[in-house]
Phi, psi and omega in degrees: 000123180270148177287152180285156184298330182285349183244013191267001183239141174244134175267122181239103181043049177083357177260138176264125178248122185286147180213158180212154181271120182220128176045050172064027167198164188285141172238129190253150176297115178309310185288335177292326177293324182294310180297325182292325183267347186228342184058029182293134179283343178228083187295331181290320176295320178300314181294321180303313178292321179299315180297328182289320179290333187237078187297327176293324178289318180300317186289339172260013187306322182298325179269336180284318179251151173224132183280120180228157177289127180227145175287111179285162181305342176268010172085358180262148176279133176217154174295139184210151182287123185235151178230150175283189180295312178301317179297322179297319178297316177296326175295313188299323178301339185263357178258107182277081181224149176293335179281338178278335186305313179303327182290318177299315174295326177296312182295319179303313179299316175308308182309313180302314182294322179299321180295318176300322182288333175291320179285331179216086184313330185298327178307319181301313179297318179301320178286324173299321175295321176301317174301316176293321172309313177292339179280346179102010180281138177286160188298319185296323179289314179302321176295320177290321183288325177289323176295321173296326180290320183296312182299314177302319184291327178290323185284315182292334175290324177296312179305319177298318182286349186253010174080030173263136179288124186288323187292318188233333182270335182300315187287328179292315175302311184296326174295321177298324179288322178288325175297314176294325184285308187257359178081002176217144178291171179300315181303311181294317174311313176299320178293319177293327169299341185061040173281138175300122181292339182290341178269082187290338178265012174296129185271110185300329182302327185290354185235013182275153169282172178304314182292321178298317179301313184297311182290326176301312178298314183300313180306315181287322177298319184284332179293317178297329177292317182288323173305314185284319183293322184277345188054043190298136183230134178078177182294314197291305182295325178290328173296325173297314186289322178302317179294321180294316186292311183297327183296316178297322182288320180298322180293317181296326180292321179291321180297321179294314181293321182286323185283323186261346184069042184237168174236123177291308179290121187230147170284350183287139172267128186302320180304312182296317178300318181305306179305311184298319184293320176302320179292319186297318178301317177298320180299323187283000000 
């Protein structure tokens, strides 16, 4: 899926970096990044010398870069060397420039934080709270979201111990819980939220309302209980436990909707709702 032309440029400190959508992620013009960070008058020559300085980068150039179509300054589409986000950071590490230094310091800080989180997992939760605060989420929503993360971690720990494949089967079991709890699979739930399908790594829970978060937690917590009670082993038995735990949460959801005349699954994004409410309060 190609990005539309009006979204094909990223502005970086006054410099335009072209990008395109490829294999479910953004890819950026390698030469545009070099120009932005070095202001080189000959970016191709700069890259050539950079590869000479960094033989490991040069040896992996074929996997590091991908030729993709980008719109050139003259308006025509041409093949150009592109890198994904990971590749862009690797490229920055090979650029000895003052403009690249802030990025290198940031990457070093991120690495330092990850090591700290391995030693003290509570730090990861504290940082997650700060990230959500920066995005504008209120404290009560953040508390639920962090609690939901802990509940899911407890469930996935059970799955790991019971022979469930993390790479393929976790997603299937999670979808089973969602289907049983909300009455719709995750893909459909994202469509209801009007989330862009091309961003496959987008976390649905970051867009849930209070009620959706609560029932999501309930479905996964009850699945953990069902898994332990059944002593489920392997994918098939854990799938049955997922349906059972999600089913109990689903019946609670239906009861709440019938008794209170509400709909739990909503197209509203909690962050959008919070912003609208704040604007309304200011007007009043």
